C-alpha positions in Angstrom: 36.0 -15.0 -9.8 35.9 -15.5 -13.5 34.2 -12.1 -14.0 36.8 -10.3 -12.0 39.7 -11.9 -14.0 37.9 -11.0 -17.3 37.2 -7.5 -16.2 40.8 -7.0 -15.1 42.0 -8.5 -18.4 39.8 -6.1 -20.4 40.9 -3.1 -18.3 44.6 -4.0 -18.9 44.1 -4.4 -22.6 42.2 -1.1 -23.0 44.9 0.6 -20.9 47.7 -0.7 -23.1 45.8 0.3 -26.2 45.3 3.8 -24.9 48.9 4.2 -23.9 49.9 3.2 -27.4 47.6 5.8 -28.9 48.9 8.6 -26.7 52.5 7.6 -27.3 52.0 8.2 -31.0 50.7 11.8 -30.7 53.6 14.1 -31.5 54.4 17.0 -29.2 53.7 20.3 -31.0 56.7 22.6 -31.5 56.9 25.9 -29.6 56.7 28.9 -31.9 59.5 31.4 -31.8 58.9 35.1 -32.0 60.3 38.4 -30.9 58.4 41.3 -29.4 59.7 44.8 -30.2 58.2 47.9 -28.7 57.9 50.8 -31.1 57.1 54.4 -29.9 55.1 56.2 -32.6 53.7 58.9 -30.3 54.1 62.6 -31.2 53.0 66.0 -29.8 50.1 67.8 -31.3 49.4 71.4 -30.6 46.0 72.2 -29.0 43.2 72.6 -31.5 41.1 74.9 -29.4 41.7 78.4 -28.5 40.4 80.5 -25.6 38.4 83.7 -26.4 40.0 86.4 -24.2 36.9 88.6 -24.3 34.3 86.0 -23.2 36.8 83.8 -21.3 35.3 80.7 -22.9 36.6 77.9 -25.0 
């Protein structure tokens, strides 16, 4: 019976100490940012030509 009471006491004390440790950890702030889509695409003319005589590229 004495071992059970001692074990329960130790468990309660450790639980209280852990609760105190976790209570002091600050919650991190959430970063604020904005996403902006930018379209930088452009048209390029074809760089290859077709040979009309041999009908090849």
